[in-house]
Residue, then its C-alpha position, 0 to 999 in steps of 0.5 A: m434519189r430513192l426508186i423504192k419508197p421505205n414502206t413498201t408493202i407489196d405482197f410478193v407471197g400472195y403473187g407467188k402462185y402466179a409466177i410458179m406458173l409462169s416458172a413450170f410454164l417456161i420450164v416445160v417449154t425449155f424442156v420441149s425446145l430441148g428435146f426437139d431442137k436442142l442446142t446449136f453448139g458453136i465451134d467451141f464444141t463441134g469443131g471448126v477452124v479459125v482462120e486469122v487474116g491481117y490487113p494494110d488498112a483497117v477493114e469493114l467487116q461486112s466486106v469480108r462477109e460477102a466476099l466469105a459468101d462468095g467464096g461459099y462460107p456464108d455461115a462464117t463468123v467474123q470479127h476484129f482481132g485486136s485491131a481494125d486491119a486484123v480479122m478472125i473468122r471461125m468457121a464449121s469444119e468441112q467433112g473430109a477436108e484439112s483446115s490447110e484446104v479450108s484457109t486456102k480457099v478462104m485466102n482465095a476467097l478473100s484475095a480476090q476482093n483485096s489482093k493485099a490480104e495475109l494469113r496470119r494464122v489456122e486453127f483446128v478444133g476437132p470434134q473430139v476436143g469440142n465432146e470434151l468441152v461439153n462434157k467438162g463444161g456439164l460437170a462444172l456447171l453439176y460442181t457448181v450446184i453442188a457446192i453452192l448447196i453445200y455453201v447455203i446449207v452450212r451457212f443458213h439451212w437445207k430449206l433455204a439451201a434447197g430454195a437457193v438452188a431451185a433457183l439456180v437450176h430454174d435461172v439455167l434452164i430458162t436460158l437454156g431455153v433461150f438459146s435453144l428456141f431461138h437456135l442461138d449459138f452456144d459456145l465457150t462464151v455462153l457457158a462462161a456466162l452461165l456461171a457467171v449468171i449462177g454467181y448472180s443469182l446466188n448474190d441476190t439470193i443470199v441477200v435476200y436470204d440474211r434479211i429474211r434471217e435477220n427478220f425472223r429474229r426481230m419479227r417475233k410474232a410475224t407469220p413467215d409469210e410476213v416475215v419473207n414479203a418484208s424481207i423482199n420489200q427490204t432488199l427490193a430497191r437494192t436488187i433493182m439498182t444492181s440488176g438495172t446498173t449490170i443491165l445497162t453494162l451488158l446493153a452497151l456490151f450487145f449493141l457495142g461489143g461485136e459479135i465476139i461477145h454477142g452470145f456471152a452479152t445476151a446469156l447474162l441478159i437473160g440470166i440476169l433478168v431471171g435471176t432478179y425474177s427468180s431471187i424474188f419469187v421462187a428461191s423464197a417461195l420453196a423455202l415457204r412450201l417446206k414450211i421454213t420457221s423461226h425455229d429452223l434458223f434459231p434452233p431453242k437451245e441456240e435462242d437460249a444461249e443468246k438471252a443469257a448473253r444478253v442478262t450476263r451482259 
């Protein structure tokens, strides 16, 4: 079964100017949203209380949420923990309240509904620890991008490296913009998803770049635009198949994975959609704007050495 015909000739470079306008618009919206609304940090970053509660039998999460809402905690995050008879509750810390006080109030609310509810564990994350996690998370993203820049420069050329890094920054910014615009919780699982998005997007971009390098060697008389178009078309089936199967898995996680993994699946869904788009339109487009040619990838000395080796054989 073929999703894409072998001789597809879609003019991706021609559509590039529209893609750049769309990307510019989305990035502007992202900066405006981050400037006014900022990110809605979860308990991992702002601090809060985690309470684990056990029941003798399986319990419905909705009934636990209703009990907590009646007890004054309508915004608490509730999910099963390991099995259907164990529940983990996460909530923002109350100003001036100790974790023991919060857990006592939570257990009072749950015991009013089910007297057999049992407190198993209480953990408190302070705001200072949360700030440290924010800083370390930001540095992790920065170091990752720098390492990728060095890798692509060594493997390909700085013009392609600039395109790859621009695509990665583009993907991360737009994903952050969606989380800011729709006030979605940003926690450690979302940060992990962003790092996964960077890896996934880079993998897609490297596949296209490998084909571009091969085609610059094979299509000697073609223009850079023609080489890039041919390369993207040749890898299009692989890109659609890989992204499509990954998205199907993430949709299953999004709808069936539960509340604890909802943010992770959301960030990956957004990131992979945007990353697929950027590997086609953003990464190669910037390299073309920087006037990438076959001489950049294969300097004259290198080409002469290859010709001499072929003659010797």
